[in-house]
Biopython code that builds the backbone (N, CA, C, O; Angstrom):
import numpy as np
from Bio.PDB.StructureBuilder import StructureBuilder

atoms = [
    (1, "MET", "N", (-9.060, -6.402, 12.010)),
    (1, "MET", "CA", (-9.207, -4.707, 11.777)),
    (1, "MET", "C", (-10.455, -4.346, 11.249)),
    (1, "MET", "O", (-11.068, -4.922, 10.350)),
    (2, "PRO", "N", (-10.772, -3.379, 11.857)),
    (2, "PRO", "CA", (-12.262, -2.945, 11.005)),
    (2, "PRO", "C", (-12.228, -2.528, 9.741)),
    (2, "PRO", "O", (-11.087, -2.211, 9.407)),
    (3, "MET", "N", (-13.018, -2.405, 8.920)),
    (3, "MET", "CA", (-13.007, -2.062, 7.490)),
    (3, "MET", "C", (-12.406, -0.595, 7.524)),
    (3, "MET", "O", (-11.602, -0.224, 6.668)),
    (4, "LYS", "N", (-12.851, 0.244, 8.589)),
    (4, "LYS", "CA", (-12.746, 1.620, 8.114)),
    (4, "LYS", "C", (-11.228, 1.843, 8.515)),
    (4, "LYS", "O", (-10.596, 2.851, 8.197)),
    (5, "ASP", "N", (-10.779, 0.914, 9.160)),
    (5, "ASP", "CA", (-8.999, 0.952, 9.045)),
    (5, "ASP", "C", (-8.384, 0.678, 8.025)),
    (5, "ASP", "O", (-7.331, 1.253, 7.750)),
    (6, "ILE", "N", (-9.026, -0.441, 7.108)),
    (6, "ILE", "CA", (-8.473, -0.782, 6.045)),
    (6, "ILE", "C", (-8.583, -0.184, 4.897)),
    (6, "ILE", "O", (-7.598, -0.219, 4.159)),
    (7, "PHE", "N", (-9.688, 0.452, 4.490)),
    (7, "PHE", "CA", (-9.954, 1.499, 3.415)),
    (7, "PHE", "C", (-11.333, 1.983, 3.548)),
    (7, "PHE", "O", (-12.198, 1.250, 4.027)),
    (8, "HIS", "N", (-11.619, 3.328, 3.101)),
    (8, "HIS", "CA", (-12.817, 3.977, 3.416)),
    (8, "HIS", "C", (-13.599, 3.583, 2.056)),
    (8, "HIS", "O", (-13.335, 3.995, 0.927)),
    (9, "ARG", "N", (-14.614, 2.695, 2.432)),
    (9, "ARG", "CA", (-15.186, 2.155, 1.241)),
    (9, "ARG", "C", (-16.245, 3.261, 0.641)),
    (9, "ARG", "O", (-16.404, 3.372, -0.575)),
    (10, "ASP", "N", (-16.897, 4.004, 1.514)),
    (10, "ASP", "CA", (-17.784, 5.161, 0.875)),
    (10, "ASP", "C", (-16.865, 5.950, 0.016)),
    (10, "ASP", "O", (-16.911, 6.017, -1.212)),
    (11, "ASP", "N", (-16.082, 6.499, 0.757)),
    (11, "ASP", "CA", (-14.930, 7.401, -0.207)),
    (11, "ASP", "C", (-14.648, 6.769, -1.436)),
    (11, "ASP", "O", (-14.925, 7.405, -2.453)),
    (12, "LEU", "N", (-14.175, 5.692, -1.544)),
    (12, "LEU", "CA", (-13.547, 4.714, -2.830)),
    (12, "LEU", "C", (-14.619, 4.988, -3.619)),
    (12, "LEU", "O", (-14.465, 5.652, -4.644)),
    (13, "LEU", "N", (-15.923, 4.479, -3.221)),
    (13, "LEU", "CA", (-17.330, 4.523, -4.212)),
    (13, "LEU", "C", (-17.761, 5.646, -4.651)),
    (13, "LEU", "O", (-18.280, 5.635, -5.768)),
    (14, "GLU", "N", (-17.675, 6.869, -3.940)),
    (14, "GLU", "CA", (-17.779, 8.094, -4.431)),
    (14, "GLU", "C", (-16.971, 8.601, -5.507)),
    (14, "GLU", "O", (-17.358, 9.275, -6.462)),
    (15, "GLU", "N", (-15.538, 8.113, -5.192)),
    (15, "GLU", "CA", (-14.258, 8.694, -6.162)),
    (15, "GLU", "C", (-14.579, 8.129, -7.490)),
    (15, "GLU", "O", (-14.312, 8.780, -8.499)),
    (16, "TYR", "N", (-15.215, 6.789, -7.572)),
    (16, "TYR", "CA", (-15.302, 6.153, -8.761)),
    (16, "TYR", "C", (-16.695, 6.097, -9.287)),
    (16, "TYR", "O", (-16.974, 5.191, -10.072)),
    (17, "ASP", "N", (-17.716, 7.079, -8.895)),
    (17, "ASP", "CA", (-19.158, 6.955, -9.163)),
    (17, "ASP", "C", (-19.594, 5.489, -8.939)),
    (17, "ASP", "O", (-20.394, 5.006, -9.741)),
    (18, "GLU", "N", (-19.178, 4.815, -8.011)),
    (18, "GLU", "CA", (-19.697, 3.490, -7.590)),
    (18, "GLU", "C", (-19.418, 2.477, -8.941)),
    (18, "GLU", "O", (-20.072, 1.434, -8.948)),
    (19, "ASP", "N", (-18.860, 2.624, -9.626)),
    (19, "ASP", "CA", (-18.360, 2.220, -10.740)),
    (19, "ASP", "C", (-17.573, 0.599, -10.233)),
    (19, "ASP", "O", (-16.351, 0.503, -10.347)),
    (20, "LEU", "N", (-18.171, -0.265, -9.839)),
    (20, "LEU", "CA", (-17.455, -1.494, -9.743)),
    (20, "LEU", "C", (-16.493, -1.915, -10.598)),
    (20, "LEU", "O", (-15.390, -2.230, -10.152)),
    (21, "GLU", "N", (-16.762, -1.979, -11.902)),
    (21, "GLU", "CA", (-16.155, -2.414, -13.261)),
    (21, "GLU", "C", (-14.622, -1.584, -13.200)),
    (21, "GLU", "O", (-13.526, -2.108, -13.396)),
    (22, "MET", "N", (-14.844, -0.388, -12.926)),
    (22, "MET", "CA", (-13.687, 0.522, -13.066)),
    (22, "MET", "C", (-12.738, 0.322, -11.849)),
    (22, "MET", "O", (-11.518, 0.386, -12.005)),
    (23, "ILE", "N", (-13.298, 0.080, -10.645)),
    (23, "ILE", "CA", (-12.574, -0.113, -9.331)),
    (23, "ILE", "C", (-11.885, -1.408, -9.523)),
    (23, "ILE", "O", (-10.729, -1.486, -9.106)),
    (24, "ALA", "N", (-12.527, -2.633, -10.202)),
    (24, "ALA", "CA", (-12.023, -3.745, -10.578)),
    (24, "ALA", "C", (-10.673, -3.552, -11.119)),
    (24, "ALA", "O", (-9.635, -3.873, -10.540)),
    (25, "HIS", "N", (-10.771, -2.970, -12.344)),
    (25, "HIS", "CA", (-9.698, -2.573, -13.329)),
    (25, "HIS", "C", (-8.825, -1.916, -12.495)),
    (25, "HIS", "O", (-7.832, -2.640, -12.571)),
    (26, "VAL", "N", (-8.542, -1.005, -11.739)),
    (26, "VAL", "CA", (-7.519, -0.294, -10.712)),
    (26, "VAL", "C", (-7.113, -1.509, -9.675)),
    (26, "VAL", "O", (-5.928, -1.689, -9.395)),
    (27, "VAL", "N", (-7.945, -2.166, -9.233)),
    (27, "VAL", "CA", (-7.247, -2.950, -8.396)),
    (27, "VAL", "C", (-6.419, -3.862, -8.870)),
    (27, "VAL", "O", (-5.452, -4.234, -8.205)),
    (28, "GLY", "N", (-6.747, -4.444, -10.342)),
    (28, "GLY", "CA", (-5.715, -5.273, -10.870)),
    (28, "GLY", "C", (-4.590, -4.569, -10.950)),
    (28, "GLY", "O", (-3.599, -5.086, -10.435)),
    (29, "ILE", "N", (-4.454, -3.357, -11.539)),
    (29, "ILE", "CA", (-3.338, -2.726, -11.785)),
    (29, "ILE", "C", (-2.357, -2.555, -10.690)),
    (29, "ILE", "O", (-1.135, -2.612, -10.833)),
    (30, "PHE", "N", (-3.169, -2.279, -9.276)),
    (30, "PHE", "CA", (-2.781, -2.124, -7.869)),
    (30, "PHE", "C", (-1.835, -3.190, -7.829)),
    (30, "PHE", "O", (-0.619, -3.012, -7.900)),
    (31, "GLU", "N", (-2.409, -4.330, -7.714)),
    (31, "GLU", "CA", (-2.340, -5.591, -7.292)),
    (31, "GLU", "C", (-0.724, -6.226, -8.133)),
    (31, "GLU", "O", (0.185, -6.852, -7.587)),
    (32, "ARG", "N", (-0.812, -5.847, -9.400)),
    (32, "ARG", "CA", (0.547, -6.273, -10.294)),
    (32, "ARG", "C", (1.685, -5.370, -9.637)),
    (32, "ARG", "O", (2.760, -5.896, -9.347)),
    (33, "ASP", "N", (1.437, -3.873, -9.374)),
    (33, "ASP", "CA", (2.185, -3.039, -9.149)),
    (33, "ASP", "C", (2.848, -3.391, -7.724)),
    (33, "ASP", "O", (4.045, -3.519, -7.467)),
    (34, "CYS", "N", (1.597, -3.528, -6.763)),
    (34, "CYS", "CA", (2.035, -3.746, -5.233)),
    (34, "CYS", "C", (3.074, -4.687, -5.413)),
    (34, "CYS", "O", (4.172, -4.336, -4.981)),
    (35, "ASP", "N", (2.982, -5.929, -6.010)),
    (35, "ASP", "CA", (3.943, -7.027, -5.730)),
    (35, "ASP", "C", (5.503, -6.760, -6.059)),
    (35, "ASP", "O", (6.470, -7.221, -5.451)),
    (36, "ALA", "N", (5.500, -5.775, -7.336)),
    (36, "ALA", "CA", (6.737, -5.613, -7.486)),
    (36, "ALA", "C", (7.385, -4.742, -6.906)),
    (36, "ALA", "O", (8.601, -4.837, -6.743)),
    (37, "ARG", "N", (6.593, -3.631, -6.450)),
    (37, "ARG", "CA", (7.275, -2.809, -5.262)),
    (37, "ARG", "C", (7.726, -3.343, -4.018)),
    (37, "ARG", "O", (8.857, -3.158, -3.571)),
    (38, "MET", "N", (6.696, -4.107, -3.384)),
    (38, "MET", "CA", (6.877, -4.820, -2.117)),
    (38, "MET", "C", (8.129, -5.456, -2.417)),
    (38, "MET", "O", (8.883, -5.404, -1.446)),
    (39, "GLU", "N", (8.602, -6.015, -3.377)),
    (39, "GLU", "CA", (9.729, -6.915, -3.583)),
    (39, "GLU", "C", (11.003, -5.997, -3.798)),
    (39, "GLU", "O", (12.099, -6.385, -3.393)),
    (40, "ARG", "N", (10.843, -4.693, -4.481)),
    (40, "ARG", "CA", (11.920, -3.709, -4.237)),
    (40, "ARG", "C", (12.220, -3.358, -2.996)),
    (40, "ARG", "O", (13.335, -3.358, -2.474)),
    (41, "ILE", "N", (10.904, -2.971, -2.400)),
    (41, "ILE", "CA", (11.146, -2.401, -0.863)),
    (41, "ILE", "C", (11.958, -3.633, -0.049)),
    (41, "ILE", "O", (13.006, -3.303, 0.507)),
    (42, "ARG", "N", (11.670, -4.562, 0.015)),
    (42, "ARG", "CA", (12.323, -5.745, 0.659)),
    (42, "ARG", "C", (13.679, -5.899, 0.134)),
    (42, "ARG", "O", (14.494, -6.243, 0.990)),
    (43, "ASP", "N", (14.098, -5.748, -0.949)),
    (43, "ASP", "CA", (15.435, -5.531, -1.323)),
    (43, "ASP", "C", (16.240, -4.485, -0.975)),
    (43, "ASP", "O", (17.457, -4.507, -0.788)),
    (44, "SER", "N", (15.394, -3.460, -0.892)),
    (44, "SER", "CA", (16.269, -2.159, -0.507)),
    (44, "SER", "C", (16.351, -2.222, 1.219)),
    (44, "SER", "O", (17.148, -1.539, 1.863)),
    (45, "ILE", "N", (15.655, -2.898, 1.651)),
    (45, "ILE", "CA", (15.951, -2.928, 3.133)),
    (45, "ILE", "C", (17.043, -3.819, 3.503)),
    (45, "ILE", "O", (17.804, -3.591, 4.444)),
    (46, "ASP", "N", (17.105, -4.877, 2.716)),
    (46, "ASP", "CA", (18.047, -6.165, 2.918)),
    (46, "ASP", "C", (19.385, -5.233, 2.418)),
    (46, "ASP", "O", (20.440, -5.413, 3.027)),
    (47, "ASN", "N", (19.347, -4.331, 1.413)),
    (47, "ASN", "CA", (20.735, -3.921, 1.185)),
    (47, "ASN", "C", (20.897, -2.633, 1.498)),
    (47, "ASN", "O", (21.708, -1.901, 0.931)),
    (48, "GLY", "N", (20.189, -2.306, 2.355)),
    (48, "GLY", "CA", (20.413, -0.536, 3.096)),
    (48, "GLY", "C", (20.731, 0.459, 1.840)),
    (48, "GLY", "O", (21.697, 1.201, 1.665)),
    (49, "ASP", "N", (19.594, 0.220, 1.037)),
    (49, "ASP", "CA", (19.525, 1.322, -0.289)),
    (49, "ASP", "C", (18.376, 2.052, 0.157)),
    (49, "ASP", "O", (17.203, 1.825, -0.141)),
    (50, "HIS", "N", (18.854, 3.000, 0.942)),
    (50, "HIS", "CA", (17.790, 4.115, 1.535)),
    (50, "HIS", "C", (16.881, 4.880, 0.384)),
    (50, "HIS", "O", (15.655, 4.876, 0.494)),
    (51, "HIS", "N", (17.518, 5.518, -0.692)),
    (51, "HIS", "CA", (17.216, 5.951, -1.876)),
    (51, "HIS", "C", (15.904, 5.309, -2.247)),
    (51, "HIS", "O", (14.789, 5.829, -2.207)),
    (52, "THR", "N", (16.276, 3.922, -2.665)),
    (52, "THR", "CA", (15.302, 3.082, -3.242)),
    (52, "THR", "C", (13.961, 2.648, -2.323)),
    (52, "THR", "O", (12.835, 2.386, -2.747)),
    (53, "LEU", "N", (14.390, 2.653, -1.068)),
    (53, "LEU", "CA", (13.376, 2.671, -0.204)),
    (53, "LEU", "C", (12.521, 3.546, -0.313)),
    (53, "LEU", "O", (11.320, 3.274, -0.321)),
    (54, "MET", "N", (13.094, 5.029, -0.439)),
    (54, "MET", "CA", (12.138, 6.219, -0.132)),
    (54, "MET", "C", (11.317, 6.397, -1.313)),
    (54, "MET", "O", (10.289, 7.071, -1.242)),
    (55, "GLN", "N", (11.761, 5.737, -2.611)),
    (55, "GLN", "CA", (11.507, 6.085, -3.994)),
    (55, "GLN", "C", (9.880, 4.611, -4.037)),
    (55, "GLN", "O", (8.789, 4.778, -4.580)),
    (56, "GLU", "N", (10.257, 3.619, -3.434)),
    (56, "GLU", "CA", (9.270, 2.632, -3.858)),
    (56, "GLU", "C", (8.335, 2.895, -2.584)),
    (56, "GLU", "O", (7.175, 2.953, -2.992)),
    (57, "ALA", "N", (8.392, 3.066, -1.274)),
    (57, "ALA", "CA", (7.639, 3.475, -0.646)),
    (57, "ALA", "C", (6.742, 4.603, -0.959)),
    (57, "ALA", "O", (5.542, 4.520, -0.697)),
    (58, "HIS", "N", (7.154, 5.450, -1.400)),
    (58, "HIS", "CA", (6.525, 6.787, -1.813)),
    (58, "HIS", "C", (5.487, 6.133, -2.936)),
    (58, "HIS", "O", (4.286, 6.206, -2.672)),
    (59, "ALA", "N", (5.827, 5.604, -3.968)),
    (59, "ALA", "CA", (4.866, 5.015, -5.122)),
    (59, "ALA", "C", (3.900, 4.090, -4.279)),
    (59, "ALA", "O", (2.701, 4.341, -4.402)),
    (60, "LEU", "N", (4.210, 3.199, -3.558)),
    (60, "LEU", "CA", (3.508, 2.417, -2.886)),
    (60, "LEU", "C", (2.263, 3.181, -2.154)),
    (60, "LEU", "O", (1.074, 2.866, -2.198)),
    (61, "LYS", "N", (2.807, 4.156, -1.544)),
    (61, "LYS", "CA", (1.826, 5.195, -0.813)),
    (61, "LYS", "C", (0.776, 5.722, -1.488)),
    (61, "LYS", "O", (-0.420, 5.727, -1.200)),
    (62, "GLY", "N", (1.368, 6.172, -2.434)),
    (62, "GLY", "CA", (0.087, 6.820, -3.531)),
    (62, "GLY", "C", (-0.580, 5.610, -4.096)),
    (62, "GLY", "O", (-1.788, 5.745, -4.288)),
    (63, "GLY", "N", (-0.113, 4.587, -4.369)),
    (63, "GLY", "CA", (-1.157, 3.846, -4.776)),
    (63, "GLY", "C", (-2.354, 3.208, -3.974)),
    (63, "GLY", "O", (-3.380, 2.723, -4.450)),
    (64, "THR", "N", (-1.943, 3.331, -2.470)),
    (64, "THR", "CA", (-2.803, 3.010, -1.655)),
    (64, "THR", "C", (-3.863, 3.929, -1.366)),
    (64, "THR", "O", (-4.980, 3.639, -0.937)),
    (65, "GLY", "N", (-3.261, 5.437, -1.730)),
    (65, "GLY", "CA", (-3.939, 6.380, -1.093)),
    (65, "GLY", "C", (-5.256, 6.524, -2.379)),
    (65, "GLY", "O", (-6.334, 7.085, -2.185)),
    (66, "ASN", "N", (-4.910, 5.994, -3.424)),
    (66, "ASN", "CA", (-6.094, 5.925, -4.373)),
    (66, "ASN", "C", (-7.499, 4.900, -3.821)),
    (66, "ASN", "O", (-8.665, 4.848, -4.214)),
    (67, "PHE", "N", (-6.824, 4.229, -2.845)),
    (67, "PHE", "CA", (-8.035, 3.592, -2.221)),
    (67, "PHE", "C", (-8.470, 3.826, -0.921)),
    (67, "PHE", "O", (-9.159, 2.957, -0.389)),
    (68, "PHE", "N", (-8.211, 4.776, -0.353)),
    (68, "PHE", "CA", (-8.256, 5.415, 0.559)),
    (68, "PHE", "C", (-8.084, 4.555, 1.926)),
    (68, "PHE", "O", (-8.831, 4.387, 2.890)),
    (69, "ALA", "N", (-6.539, 3.991, 1.543)),
    (69, "ALA", "CA", (-6.447, 2.838, 2.289)),
    (69, "ALA", "C", (-5.767, 3.234, 3.851)),
    (69, "ALA", "O", (-4.537, 3.198, 3.843)),
    (70, "VAL", "N", (-6.249, 3.517, 4.869)),
    (70, "VAL", "CA", (-5.557, 4.492, 6.041)),
    (70, "VAL", "C", (-4.329, 3.513, 6.464)),
    (70, "VAL", "O", (-3.203, 3.966, 6.263)),
    (71, "ALA", "N", (-4.412, 2.531, 6.891)),
    (71, "ALA", "CA", (-2.982, 1.695, 7.605)),
    (71, "ALA", "C", (-2.136, 1.439, 6.464)),
    (71, "ALA", "O", (-1.054, 1.967, 6.721)),
    (72, "SER", "N", (-2.095, 0.877, 5.305)),
    (72, "SER", "CA", (-1.237, 0.758, 4.407)),
    (72, "SER", "C", (-0.604, 2.248, 4.092)),
    (72, "SER", "O", (0.599, 2.494, 4.178)),
    (73, "TYR", "N", (-1.304, 2.904, 3.829)),
    (73, "TYR", "CA", (-0.980, 4.448, 3.530)),
    (73, "TYR", "C", (0.030, 4.772, 4.528)),
    (73, "TYR", "O", (1.182, 5.065, 4.209)),
    (74, "GLY", "N", (-0.410, 4.721, 5.807)),
    (74, "GLY", "CA", (0.551, 5.447, 6.794)),
    (74, "GLY", "C", (2.012, 4.488, 6.832)),
    (74, "GLY", "O", (3.123, 5.019, 6.855)),
    (75, "LEU", "N", (1.814, 3.058, 6.833)),
    (75, "LEU", "CA", (2.983, 2.279, 6.982)),
    (75, "LEU", "C", (3.769, 2.739, 6.010)),
    (75, "LEU", "O", (4.923, 3.050, 6.307)),
    (76, "ALA", "N", (3.316, 2.872, 4.682)),
    (76, "ALA", "CA", (3.966, 3.170, 3.382)),
    (76, "ALA", "C", (5.135, 4.429, 3.542)),
    (76, "ALA", "O", (6.319, 4.511, 3.215)),
    (77, "GLY", "N", (4.074, 5.458, 4.285)),
    (77, "GLY", "CA", (4.629, 6.850, 4.403)),
    (77, "GLY", "C", (5.965, 6.573, 5.768)),
    (77, "GLY", "O", (7.017, 7.207, 5.690)),
    (78, "GLU", "N", (5.761, 5.730, 6.757)),
    (78, "GLU", "CA", (6.784, 5.595, 7.654)),
    (78, "GLU", "C", (8.123, 4.868, 6.851)),
    (78, "GLU", "O", (9.269, 5.086, 7.244)),
    (79, "LEU", "N", (7.869, 4.099, 5.836)),
    (79, "LEU", "CA", (9.107, 3.463, 5.427)),
    (79, "LEU", "C", (9.707, 4.532, 4.560)),
    (79, "LEU", "O", (10.920, 4.740, 4.537)),
    (80, "GLU", "N", (8.747, 5.274, 3.774)),
    (80, "GLU", "CA", (9.192, 6.525, 2.859)),
    (80, "GLU", "C", (9.943, 7.274, 3.755)),
    (80, "GLU", "O", (11.082, 7.447, 3.322)),
    (81, "SER", "N", (9.752, 7.762, 4.788)),
    (81, "SER", "CA", (10.347, 8.735, 5.734)),
    (81, "SER", "C", (11.708, 7.836, 6.157)),
    (81, "SER", "O", (12.721, 8.521, 6.024)),
    (82, "MET", "N", (11.926, 6.739, 6.539)),
    (82, "MET", "CA", (13.149, 5.928, 7.184)),
    (82, "MET", "C", (13.922, 6.051, 5.805)),
    (82, "MET", "O", (15.137, 5.993, 5.996)),
    (83, "GLY", "N", (13.625, 6.182, 4.660)),
    (83, "GLY", "CA", (14.543, 5.885, 3.780)),
    (83, "GLY", "C", (14.855, 7.423, 3.506)),
    (83, "GLY", "O", (16.031, 7.693, 3.261)),
    (84, "ARG", "N", (14.132, 8.227, 3.517)),
    (84, "ARG", "CA", (14.608, 9.813, 3.231)),
    (84, "ARG", "C", (15.470, 9.855, 4.488)),
    (84, "ARG", "O", (16.621, 9.797, 4.056)),
    (85, "ASP", "N", (15.502, 9.906, 5.460)),
    (85, "ASP", "CA", (16.295, 10.048, 6.894)),
    (85, "ASP", "C", (17.320, 9.235, 6.840)),
    (85, "ASP", "O", (18.310, 9.540, 7.505)),
    (86, "GLY", "N", (17.332, 8.002, 6.036)),
    (86, "GLY", "CA", (18.533, 7.319, 6.122)),
    (86, "GLY", "C", (18.641, 6.497, 7.407)),
    (86, "GLY", "O", (19.737, 6.074, 7.773)),
    (87, "ASN", "N", (17.368, 6.232, 8.193)),
    (87, "ASN", "CA", (17.394, 5.605, 9.529)),
    (87, "ASN", "C", (16.624, 4.482, 9.125)),
    (87, "ASN", "O", (15.507, 4.758, 8.688)),
    (88, "CYS", "N", (16.897, 3.471, 9.158)),
    (88, "CYS", "CA", (16.137, 2.162, 8.629)),
    (88, "CYS", "C", (15.950, 1.074, 9.863)),
    (88, "CYS", "O", (15.572, -0.082, 9.677)),
    (89, "GLU", "N", (16.282, 1.646, 11.168)),
    (89, "GLU", "CA", (16.387, 0.625, 12.102)),
    (89, "GLU", "C", (15.020, -0.070, 12.326)),
    (89, "GLU", "O", (15.150, -1.238, 12.695)),
    (90, "ASN", "N", (13.880, 0.313, 12.208)),
    (90, "ASN", "CA", (12.806, -0.260, 12.406)),
    (90, "ASN", "C", (12.167, -0.445, 11.221)),
    (90, "ASN", "O", (10.951, -0.623, 11.290)),
    (91, "ALA", "N", (12.790, -0.447, 9.930)),
    (91, "ALA", "CA", (12.095, -0.649, 8.604)),
    (91, "ALA", "C", (11.676, -2.194, 8.841)),
    (91, "ALA", "O", (10.472, -2.380, 8.666)),
    (92, "GLU", "N", (12.403, -3.315, 9.194)),
    (92, "GLU", "CA", (11.856, -4.608, 9.150)),
    (92, "GLU", "C", (10.386, -4.808, 9.522)),
    (92, "GLU", "O", (9.471, -5.194, 8.795)),
    (93, "SER", "N", (10.358, -4.443, 10.880)),
    (93, "SER", "CA", (9.074, -4.336, 11.615)),
    (93, "SER", "C", (7.821, -3.543, 11.041)),
    (93, "SER", "O", (6.646, -3.894, 11.149)),
    (94, "VAL", "N", (8.360, -2.276, 10.340)),
    (94, "VAL", "CA", (7.300, -1.940, 9.582)),
    (94, "VAL", "C", (6.793, -2.268, 8.397)),
    (94, "VAL", "O", (5.694, -1.964, 7.931)),
    (95, "PHE", "N", (7.934, -3.119, 7.777)),
    (95, "PHE", "CA", (7.804, -3.719, 6.596)),
    (95, "PHE", "C", (6.698, -4.889, 6.755)),
    (95, "PHE", "O", (5.873, -5.079, 5.861)),
    (96, "GLN", "N", (6.718, -5.572, 7.800)),
    (96, "GLN", "CA", (6.256, -6.835, 8.259)),
    (96, "GLN", "C", (4.720, -6.053, 8.230)),
    (96, "GLN", "O", (3.882, -6.213, 7.342)),
    (97, "SER", "N", (4.612, -5.393, 9.124)),
    (97, "SER", "CA", (3.063, -4.442, 9.321)),
    (97, "SER", "C", (2.633, -4.090, 7.906)),
    (97, "SER", "O", (1.487, -4.349, 7.541)),
    (98, "LEU", "N", (3.380, -3.598, 7.221)),
    (98, "LEU", "CA", (2.709, -3.159, 5.843)),
    (98, "LEU", "C", (2.401, -4.189, 4.964)),
    (98, "LEU", "O", (1.451, -4.068, 4.190)),
    (99, "MET", "N", (3.367, -5.590, 5.000)),
    (99, "MET", "CA", (2.747, -6.854, 4.164)),
    (99, "MET", "C", (1.271, -7.070, 4.797)),
    (99, "MET", "O", (0.327, -7.064, 4.007)),
    (100, "THR", "N", (1.012, -7.265, 6.204)),
    (100, "THR", "CA", (-0.274, -7.341, 6.836)),
    (100, "THR", "C", (-1.327, -6.536, 6.143)),
    (100, "THR", "O", (-2.253, -6.953, 5.446)),
    (101, "ALA", "N", (-0.993, -5.211, 6.488)),
    (101, "ALA", "CA", (-2.062, -4.225, 5.936)),
    (101, "ALA", "C", (-2.388, -4.484, 4.566)),
    (101, "ALA", "O", (-3.583, -4.404, 4.283)),
    (102, "LEU", "N", (-1.498, -4.806, 3.562)),
    (102, "LEU", "CA", (-1.632, -4.736, 2.247)),
    (102, "LEU", "C", (-2.486, -6.108, 2.003)),
    (102, "LEU", "O", (-3.301, -6.225, 1.088)),
    (103, "SER", "N", (-2.199, -7.067, 2.898)),
    (103, "SER", "CA", (-2.768, -8.326, 2.467)),
    (103, "SER", "C", (-4.527, -7.962, 2.727)),
    (103, "SER", "O", (-5.402, -7.990, 1.861)),
    (104, "GLU", "N", (-4.685, -7.637, 4.150)),
    (104, "GLU", "CA", (-5.945, -7.192, 4.277)),
    (104, "GLU", "C", (-6.685, -6.157, 3.119)),
    (104, "GLU", "O", (-7.822, -6.288, 2.664)),
    (105, "LEU", "N", (-5.912, -5.332, 2.864)),
    (105, "LEU", "CA", (-6.502, -4.308, 1.806)),
    (105, "LEU", "C", (-6.964, -5.063, 0.502)),
    (105, "LEU", "O", (-8.027, -4.911, -0.101)),
    (106, "ARG", "N", (-6.091, -5.773, 0.253)),
    (106, "ARG", "CA", (-6.222, -6.679, -1.072)),
    (106, "ARG", "C", (-7.412, -7.375, -1.176)),
    (106, "ARG", "O", (-8.247, -7.386, -2.081)),
    (107, "ALA", "N", (-7.358, -8.073, 0.097)),
    (107, "ALA", "CA", (-8.634, -9.097, 0.223)),
    (107, "ALA", "C", (-10.099, -8.331, 0.454)),
    (107, "ALA", "O", (-11.183, -8.822, 0.141)),
    (108, "ALA", "N", (-9.890, -6.949, 1.103)),
    (108, "ALA", "CA", (-11.216, -6.114, 1.186)),
    (108, "ALA", "C", (-11.527, -5.394, -0.254)),
    (108, "ALA", "O", (-12.668, -5.009, -0.509)),
    (109, "LEU", "N", (-10.454, -5.236, -1.172)),
    (109, "LEU", "CA", (-10.843, -4.872, -2.277)),
    (109, "LEU", "C", (-11.482, -5.681, -3.242)),
    (109, "LEU", "O", (-12.399, -5.268, -3.952)),
    (110, "ARG", "N", (-10.983, -6.913, -3.287)),
    (110, "ARG", "CA", (-11.407, -8.178, -4.006)),
    (110, "ARG", "C", (-12.797, -8.398, -3.786)),
    (110, "ARG", "O", (-13.609, -8.615, -4.686)),
    (111, "GLU", "N", (-13.143, -8.315, -2.147)),
    (111, "GLU", "CA", (-14.441, -8.868, -1.702)),
    (111, "GLU", "C", (-15.326, -7.501, -2.203)),
    (111, "GLU", "O", (-16.528, -7.692, -2.386)),
    (112, "LEU", "N", (-14.792, -6.136, -2.434)),
    (112, "LEU", "CA", (-15.770, -5.158, -2.902)),
    (112, "LEU", "C", (-16.153, -5.393, -4.500)),
    (112, "LEU", "O", (-17.230, -5.139, -5.040)),
    (113, "VAL", "N", (-15.163, -5.855, -4.993)),
    (113, "VAL", "CA", (-15.448, -6.018, -6.573)),
    (113, "VAL", "C", (-15.939, -7.188, -6.990)),
    (113, "VAL", "O", (-16.160, -7.517, -8.155)),
    (114, "GLY", "N", (-16.151, -7.972, -5.757)),
    (114, "GLY", "CA", (-16.747, -9.404, -6.427)),
    (114, "GLY", "C", (-15.897, -10.362, -6.879)),
    (114, "GLY", "O", (-16.371, -11.175, -7.672)),
    (115, "GLU", "N", (-14.756, -10.465, -6.567)),
    (115, "GLU", "CA", (-13.737, -11.322, -7.012)),
    (115, "GLU", "C", (-13.416, -12.450, -5.943)),
    (115, "GLU", "O", (-12.545, -13.289, -6.173)),
]
sb = StructureBuilder()
sb.init_structure("model")
sb.init_model(0)
sb.init_chain("A")
sb.init_seg("    ")
for serial, (resi, resn, name, xyz) in enumerate(atoms, 1):
    if name == "N":
        sb.init_residue(resn, " ", resi, " ")
    sb.init_atom(name, np.array(xyz, "f"), 0.0, 1.0, " ", f" {name:<3s}", serial, name[0])
structure = sb.get_structure()
C-alpha cells in the first residue's frame, strides 16, 4: 500500500511541529490503546454487541485520525456505522481489513520515529 494511503506523513509532521520524540510518545499510547480496542471490537463482533462495536470503533477511528491514517480511519468508520445501524453482516471482513491496515500503519509509524 502506498504510504499516502497508510497515513499522511507531511500532515502528521506539521501537526507535531516535526517533533519526532512527541510523535513517538503518542505512537506508544496509540499502540497500547489499539491492542485493547481491537480485542473489544473482536469480542463485540463475535457476540453481536452492536453498541460496544460502535463505541470501540469510534474511539479507534479517533486514534487513527490523530495520524492522518486514511485507510484505518475509513475502516474503523465502517465498523462504527455497522454498530450504529445494527447491521454487522460484513463486520468480519472489515475487521480483517482493519487489522491489516493497522499493522501497516503501526509499522510505518515505528519507521517514522526510528523504532
